[in-house]
N, CA, C and O atoms as a Tinker XYZ file with bonds, in Angstrom:
   324  protein
     1  N    162.025000   67.701000   76.369000    73     2
     2  CA   161.131000   66.742000   75.742000    64     1     3
     3  C    161.719000   66.339000   74.401000    63     2     4     5
     4  O    162.121000   67.188000   73.606000    81     3
     5  N    161.764000   65.044000   74.160000    73     3     6
     6  CA   162.249000   64.542000   72.878000    64     5     7
     7  C    161.067000   64.237000   71.974000    63     6     8     9
     8  O    159.968000   63.924000   72.430000    81     7
     9  N    161.324000   64.337000   70.699000    73     7    10
    10  CA   160.288000   64.042000   69.709000    64     9    11
    11  C    160.957000   63.409000   68.503000    63    10    12    13
    12  O    162.081000   63.765000   68.149000    81    11
    13  N    160.263000   62.468000   67.873000    73    11    14
    14  CA   160.809000   61.822000   66.682000    64    13    15
    15  C    159.663000   61.395000   65.782000    63    14    16    17
    16  O    158.565000   61.101000   66.253000    81    15
    17  N    159.926000   61.362000   64.505000    73    15    18
    18  CA   158.984000   60.814000   63.538000    64    17    19
    19  C    159.546000   59.470000   63.114000    63    18    20    21
    20  O    160.682000   59.372000   62.651000    81    19
    21  N    158.731000   58.431000   63.281000    73    19    22
    22  CA   159.194000   57.083000   62.955000    64    21    23
    23  C    158.223000   56.425000   61.983000    63    22    24    25
    24  O    157.060000   56.813000   61.880000    81    23
    25  N    158.721000   55.438000   61.284000    73    23    26
    26  CA   157.927000   54.732000   60.287000    64    25    27
    27  C    157.313000   53.478000   60.911000    63    26    28    29
    28  O    157.943000   52.807000   61.729000    81    27
    29  N    156.088000   53.175000   60.517000    73    27    30
    30  CA   155.423000   51.948000   60.938000    64    29    31
    31  C    155.637000   50.934000   59.823000    63    30    32    33
    32  O    155.315000   51.208000   58.667000    81    31
    33  N    156.184000   49.752000   60.162000    73    31    34
    34  CA   156.449000   48.771000   59.103000    64    33    35
    35  C    155.175000   47.991000   58.751000    63    34    36    37
    36  O    154.117000   48.225000   59.334000    81    35
    37  N    155.286000   47.079000   57.811000    73    35    38
    38  CA   154.131000   46.322000   57.312000    64    37    39
    39  C    153.454000   45.494000   58.410000    63    38    40    41
    40  O    152.269000   45.176000   58.304000    81    39
    41  N    154.193000   45.148000   59.452000    73    39    42
    42  CA   153.631000   44.368000   60.562000    64    41    43
    43  C    153.141000   45.258000   61.703000    63    42    44    45
    44  O    152.760000   44.752000   62.759000    81    43
    45  N    153.148000   46.571000   61.504000    73    43    46
    46  CA   152.667000   47.507000   62.516000    64    45    47
    47  C    153.679000   47.857000   63.586000    63    46    48    49
    48  O    153.320000   48.431000   64.614000    81    47
    49  N    154.932000   47.523000   63.361000    73    47    50
    50  CA   155.979000   47.783000   64.353000    64    49    51
    51  C    156.633000   49.140000   64.115000    63    50    52    53
    52  O    156.729000   49.623000   62.987000    81    51
    53  N    157.077000   49.733000   65.218000    73    51    54
    54  CA   157.872000   50.959000   65.141000    64    53    55
    55  C    159.161000   50.729000   65.922000    63    54    56    57
    56  O    159.231000   49.862000   66.793000    81    55
    57  N    160.165000   51.512000   65.599000    73    55    58
    58  CA   161.413000   51.467000   66.354000    64    57    59
    59  C    161.517000   52.772000   67.130000    63    58    60    61
    60  O    161.476000   53.859000   66.552000    81    59
    61  N    161.651000   52.651000   68.445000    73    59    62
    62  CA   161.837000   53.838000   69.280000    64    61    63
    63  C    163.310000   54.212000   69.176000    63    62    64    65
    64  O    164.175000   53.390000   69.476000    81    63
    65  N    163.606000   55.431000   68.758000    73    63    66
    66  CA   165.010000   55.836000   68.611000    64    65    67
    67  C    165.809000   55.621000   69.901000    63    66    68    69
    68  O    165.292000   55.796000   71.004000    81    67
    69  N    167.065000   55.243000   69.740000    73    67    70
    70  CA   167.911000   54.914000   70.893000    64    69    71
    71  C    168.022000   56.066000   71.887000    63    70    72    73
    72  O    168.069000   55.837000   73.096000    81    71
    73  N    168.063000   57.298000   71.391000    73    71    74
    74  CA   168.157000   58.456000   72.290000    64    73    75
    75  C    166.959000   58.489000   73.241000    63    74    76    77
    76  O    167.116000   58.745000   74.435000    81    75
    77  N    165.782000   58.234000   72.715000    73    75    78
    78  CA   164.570000   58.243000   73.536000    64    77    79
    79  C    164.555000   57.033000   74.470000    63    78    80    81
    80  O    164.157000   57.154000   75.628000    81    79
    81  N    164.985000   55.870000   73.981000    73    79    82
    82  CA   165.046000   54.677000   74.838000    64    81    83
    83  C    165.971000   54.917000   76.025000    63    82    84    85
    84  O    165.651000   54.544000   77.153000    81    83
    85  N    167.107000   55.536000   75.769000    73    83    86
    86  CA   168.047000   55.830000   76.868000    64    85    87
    87  C    167.455000   56.869000   77.820000    63    86    88    89
    88  O    167.544000   56.732000   79.041000    81    87
    89  N    166.854000   57.898000   77.249000    73    87    90
    90  CA   166.279000   58.978000   78.057000    64    89    91
    91  C    165.226000   58.444000   79.027000    63    90    92    93
    92  O    165.151000   58.884000   80.174000    81    91
    93  N    164.415000   57.497000   78.562000    73    91    94
    94  CA   163.338000   56.952000   79.387000    64    93    95
    95  C    163.698000   55.619000   80.038000    63    94    96    97
    96  O    162.871000   55.005000   80.713000    81    95
    97  N    164.920000   55.185000   79.833000    73    95    98
    98  CA   165.393000   53.902000   80.359000    64    97    99
    99  C    164.451000   52.762000   79.962000    63    98   100   101
   100  O    164.079000   51.922000   80.782000    81    99
   101  N    164.078000   52.759000   78.684000    73    99   102
   102  CA   163.223000   51.699000   78.152000    64   101   103
   103  C    164.101000   50.498000   77.852000    63   102   104   105
   104  O    165.053000   50.585000   77.075000    81   103
   105  N    163.774000   49.389000   78.472000    73   103   106
   106  CA   164.545000   48.155000   78.274000    64   105   107
   107  C    163.788000   47.246000   77.313000    63   106   108   109
   108  O    163.968000   47.333000   76.099000    81   107
   109  N    162.937000   46.372000   77.858000    73   107   110
   110  CA   162.264000   45.444000   76.968000    64   109   111
   111  C    160.759000   45.346000   77.171000    63   110   112   113
   112  O    160.096000   44.586000   76.465000    81   111
   113  N    160.202000   46.096000   78.120000    73   111   114
   114  CA   158.757000   46.045000   78.333000    64   113   115
   115  C    158.213000   47.466000   78.426000    63   114   116   117
   116  O    158.745000   48.298000   79.162000    81   115
   117  N    157.143000   47.737000   77.668000    73   115   118
   118  CA   156.455000   49.025000   77.753000    64   117   119
   119  C    154.957000   48.773000   77.845000    63   118   120   121
   120  O    154.446000   47.774000   77.339000    81   119
   121  N    154.273000   49.687000   78.493000    73   119   122
   122  CA   152.817000   49.632000   78.572000    64   121   123
   123  C    152.285000   50.584000   77.509000    63   122   124   125
   124  O    152.737000   51.725000   77.408000    81   123
   125  N    151.330000   50.116000   76.720000    73   123   126
   126  CA   150.742000   50.938000   75.664000    64   125   127
   127  C    149.337000   51.338000   76.098000    63   126   128   129
   128  O    148.533000   50.499000   76.503000    81   127
   129  N    149.059000   52.631000   76.004000    73   127   130
   130  CA   147.744000   53.144000   76.374000    64   129   131
   131  C    147.216000   53.976000   75.209000    63   130   132   133
   132  O    147.927000   54.826000   74.671000    81   131
   133  N    145.975000   53.728000   74.826000    73   131   134
   134  CA   145.331000   54.499000   73.766000    64   133   135
   135  C    144.210000   55.296000   74.417000    63   134   136   137
   136  O    143.304000   54.736000   75.036000    81   135
   137  N    144.290000   56.619000   74.265000    73   135   138
   138  CA   143.301000   57.481000   74.903000    64   137   139
   139  C    143.221000   58.801000   74.151000    63   138   140   141
   140  O    144.247000   59.414000   73.855000    81   139
   141  N    142.035000   59.228000   73.849000    73   139   142
   142  CA   141.844000   60.508000   73.177000    64   141   143
   143  C    142.574000   60.604000   71.847000    63   142   144   145
   144  O    143.090000   61.668000   71.502000    81   143
   145  N    142.625000   59.517000   71.101000    73   143   146
   146  CA   143.286000   59.521000   69.799000    64   145   147
   147  C    144.802000   59.548000   69.866000    63   146   148   149
   148  O    145.462000   59.807000   68.859000    81   147
   149  N    145.364000   59.282000   71.045000    73   147   150
   150  CA   146.815000   59.280000   71.212000    64   149   151
   151  C    147.279000   57.933000   71.760000    63   150   152   153
   152  O    146.558000   57.256000   72.493000    81   151
   153  N    148.488000   57.568000   71.388000    73   151   154
   154  CA   149.125000   56.366000   71.924000    64   153   155
   155  C    150.209000   56.828000   72.892000    63   154   156   157
   156  O    151.056000   57.653000   72.549000    81   155
   157  N    150.169000   56.287000   74.093000    73   155   158
   158  CA   151.182000   56.605000   75.096000    64   157   159
   159  C    151.940000   55.329000   75.437000    63   158   160   161
   160  O    151.334000   54.286000   75.686000    81   159
   161  N    153.262000   55.415000   75.447000    73   159   162
   162  CA   154.111000   54.298000   75.855000    64   161   163
   163  C    154.726000   54.641000   77.200000    63   162   164   165
   164  O    155.249000   55.738000   77.391000    81   163
   165  N    154.661000   53.704000   78.123000    73   163   166
   166  CA   155.240000   53.926000   79.449000    64   165   167
   167  C    156.209000   52.788000   79.747000    63   166   168   169
   168  O    155.829000   51.620000   79.670000    81   167
   169  N    157.463000   53.112000   80.087000    73   167   170
   170  CA   158.416000   52.052000   80.415000    64   169   171
   171  C    157.961000   51.281000   81.655000    63   170   172   173
   172  O    157.511000   51.869000   82.638000    81   171
   173  N    158.084000   49.982000   81.591000    73   171   174
   174  CA   157.742000   49.117000   82.716000    64   173   175
   175  C    158.997000   48.334000   83.081000    63   174   176   177
   176  O    159.680000   47.793000   82.212000    81   175
   177  N    159.288000   48.280000   84.369000    73   175   178
   178  CA   160.455000   47.520000   84.803000    64   177   179
   179  C    160.197000   46.034000   84.586000    63   178   180   181
   180  O    159.089000   45.545000   84.807000    81   179
   181  N    161.213000   45.338000   84.157000    73   179   182
   182  CA   161.137000   43.896000   83.945000    64   181   183
   183  C    160.674000   43.236000   85.244000    63   182   184   185
   184  O    161.276000   43.457000   86.295000    81   183
   185  N    159.605000   42.424000   85.185000    73   183   186
   186  CA   159.092000   41.790000   86.406000    64   185   187
   187  C    160.149000   40.981000   87.157000    63   186   188   189
   188  O    160.124000   40.929000   88.387000    81   187
   189  N    161.063000   40.361000   86.446000    73   187   190
   190  CA   162.113000   39.595000   87.116000    64   189   191
   191  C    163.053000   40.506000   87.893000    63   190   192   193
   192  O    163.520000   40.148000   88.975000    81   191
   193  N    163.332000   41.693000   87.336000    73   191   194
   194  CA   164.178000   42.655000   88.051000    64   193   195
   195  C    163.475000   43.127000   89.318000    63   194   196   197
   196  O    164.099000   43.253000   90.371000    81   195
   197  N    162.151000   43.392000   89.210000    73   195   198
   198  CA   161.381000   43.821000   90.379000    64   197   199
   199  C    161.416000   42.751000   91.456000    63   198   200   201
   200  O    161.618000   43.048000   92.633000    81   199
   201  N    161.217000   41.501000   91.046000    73   199   202
   202  CA   161.240000   40.388000   91.984000    64   201   203
   203  C    162.621000   40.251000   92.617000    63   202   204   205
   204  O    162.749000   39.992000   93.813000    81   203
   205  N    163.646000   40.428000   91.796000    73   203   206
   206  CA   165.018000   40.332000   92.293000    64   205   207
   207  C    165.268000   41.368000   93.385000    63   206   208   209
   208  O    165.900000   41.066000   94.397000    81   207
   209  N    164.775000   42.583000   93.183000    73   207   210
   210  CA   164.943000   43.634000   94.190000    64   209   211
   211  C    164.252000   43.250000   95.494000    63   210   212   213
   212  O    164.792000   43.472000   96.578000    81   211
   213  N    163.044000   42.668000   95.384000    73   211   214
   214  CA   162.318000   42.259000   96.583000    64   213   215
   215  C    163.059000   41.151000   97.316000    63   214   216   217
   216  O    163.154000   41.165000   98.543000    81   215
   217  N    163.577000   40.203000   96.571000    73   215   218
   218  CA   164.300000   39.092000   97.186000    64   217   219
   219  C    165.545000   39.609000   97.889000    63   218   220   221
   220  O    165.825000   39.219000   99.023000    81   219
   221  N    166.292000   40.479000   97.230000    73   219   222
   222  CA   167.500000   41.037000   97.833000    64   221   223
   223  C    167.138000   41.826000   99.082000    63   222   224   225
   224  O    167.805000   41.698000  100.109000    81   223
   225  N    166.078000   42.649000   99.006000    73   223   226
   226  CA   165.649000   43.427000  100.168000    64   225   227
   227  C    165.221000   42.492000  101.281000    63   226   228   229
   228  O    165.596000   42.679000  102.439000    81   227
   229  N    164.434000   41.483000  100.931000    73   227   230
   230  CA   163.985000   40.514000  101.920000    64   229   231
   231  C    165.156000   39.799000  102.568000    63   230   232   233
   232  O    165.141000   39.545000  103.772000    81   231
   233  N    166.156000   39.477000  101.790000    73   231   234
   234  CA   167.339000   38.801000  102.307000    64   233   235
   235  C    168.042000   39.678000  103.333000    63   234   236   237
   236  O    168.468000   39.193000  104.381000    81   235
   237  N    168.161000   40.949000  103.039000    73   235   238
   238  CA   168.811000   41.862000  103.982000    64   237   239
   239  C    168.012000   41.939000  105.275000    63   238   240   241
   240  O    168.592000   41.964000  106.361000    81   239
   241  N    166.675000   41.979000  105.169000    73   239   242
   242  CA   165.831000   42.020000  106.359000    64   241   243
   243  C    166.003000   40.749000  107.184000    63   242   244   245
   244  O    166.067000   40.809000  108.412000    81   243
   245  N    166.078000   39.605000  106.518000    73   243   246
   246  CA   166.256000   38.331000  107.213000    64   245   247
   247  C    167.611000   38.308000  107.913000    63   246   248   249
   248  O    167.706000   37.907000  109.073000    81   247
   249  N    168.652000   38.734000  107.214000    73   247   250
   250  CA   169.990000   38.766000  107.815000    64   249   251
   251  C    170.017000   39.678000  109.040000    63   250   252   253
   252  O    170.635000   39.344000  110.051000    81   251
   253  N    169.359000   40.812000  108.951000    73   251   254
   254  CA   169.303000   41.751000  110.077000    64   253   255
   255  C    168.581000   41.102000  111.264000    63   254   256   257
   256  O    169.019000   41.223000  112.408000    81   255
   257  N    167.488000   40.421000  110.983000    73   255   258
   258  CA   166.723000   39.768000  112.045000    64   257   259
   259  C    167.532000   38.640000  112.691000    63   258   260   261
   260  O    167.483000   38.463000  113.908000    81   259
   261  N    168.268000   37.884000  111.892000    73   259   262
   262  CA   169.127000   36.826000  112.446000    64   261   263
   263  C    170.173000   37.425000  113.376000    63   262   264   265
   264  O    170.410000   36.897000  114.462000    81   263
   265  N    170.805000   38.530000  112.958000    73   263   266
   266  CA   171.798000   39.191000  113.813000    64   265   267
   267  C    171.162000   39.644000  115.128000    63   266   268   269
   268  O    171.747000   39.483000  116.199000    81   267
   269  N    169.965000   40.209000  115.033000    73   267   270
   270  CA   169.271000   40.688000  116.227000    64   269   271
   271  C    168.971000   39.529000  117.178000    63   270   272   273
   272  O    169.183000   39.636000  118.386000    81   271
   273  N    168.477000   38.423000  116.622000    73   271   274
   274  CA   168.150000   37.269000  117.460000    64   273   275
   275  C    169.400000   36.659000  118.094000    63   274   276   277
   276  O    169.353000   36.179000  119.226000    81   275
   277  N    170.500000   36.679000  117.376000    73   275   278
   278  CA   171.762000   36.178000  117.944000    64   277   279
   279  C    172.190000   37.033000  119.135000    63   278   280   281
   280  O    172.654000   36.514000  120.150000    81   279
   281  N    172.029000   38.347000  118.998000    73   279   282
   282  CA   172.382000   39.248000  120.102000    64   281   283
   283  C    171.494000   38.986000  121.313000    63   282   284   285
   284  O    171.975000   38.966000  122.446000    81   283
   285  N    170.205000   38.786000  121.076000    73   283   286
   286  CA   169.275000   38.497000  122.175000    64   285   287
   287  C    169.683000   37.198000  122.861000    63   286   288   289
   288  O    169.720000   37.128000  124.089000    81   287
   289  N    169.990000   36.164000  122.066000    73   287   290
   290  CA   170.395000   34.868000  122.627000    64   289   291
   291  C    171.696000   35.006000  123.418000    63   290   292   293
   292  O    171.852000   34.409000  124.483000    81   291
   293  N    172.618000   35.794000  122.889000    73   291   294
   294  CA   173.912000   36.003000  123.555000    64   293   295
   295  C    173.704000   36.677000  124.915000    63   294   296   297
   296  O    174.288000   36.256000  125.913000    81   295
   297  N    172.875000   37.717000  124.951000    73   295   298
   298  CA   172.584000   38.404000  126.210000    64   297   299
   299  C    171.901000   37.468000  127.194000    63   298   300   301
   300  O    172.196000   37.476000  128.389000    81   299
   301  N    170.986000   36.663000  126.676000    73   299   302
   302  CA   170.265000   35.706000  127.517000    64   301   303
   303  C    171.235000   34.707000  128.148000    63   302   304   305
   304  O    171.115000   34.385000  129.331000    81   303
   305  N    172.191000   34.218000  127.364000    73   303   306
   306  CA   173.199000   33.283000  127.888000    64   305   307
   307  C    174.072000   33.950000  128.940000    63   306   308   309
   308  O    174.406000   33.334000  129.952000    81   307
   309  N    174.443000   35.205000  128.709000    73   307   310
   310  CA   175.290000   35.926000  129.661000    64   309   311
   311  C    174.568000   36.169000  130.983000    63   310   312   313
   312  O    175.189000   36.104000  132.044000    81   311
   313  N    173.275000   36.446000  130.932000    73   311   314
   314  CA   172.536000   36.695000  132.170000    64   313   315
   315  C    172.318000   35.409000  132.955000    63   314   316   317
   316  O    172.182000   35.457000  134.178000    81   315
   317  N    172.280000   34.269000  132.287000    73   315   318
   318  CA   172.093000   32.975000  132.966000    64   317   319
   319  C    173.402000   32.456000  133.557000    63   318   320   321
   320  O    173.383000   31.631000  134.470000    81   319
   321  N    174.523000   32.923000  133.053000    73   319   322
   322  CA   175.818000   32.378000  133.495000    64   321   323
   323  C    176.270000   32.934000  134.810000    63   322   324
   324  O    177.337000   32.566000  135.302000    81   323
């Protein structure tokens, strides 16, 4: 577990030390939760990265389905010939 004492600037901002950012893979979005007198920060994956993963996964599924349909069509042609 990492721990750090950080300063809050005049605008209410804090800097999360780089060691902790790397440890938690914090990029540019965090979820802030206030509960029981404590503030919790949770790293959130960039929505565009999440969407990108879905698109790439979907693309692979589509490519697989196209290959499958081509095989079915090929077999169908062979049985008719």
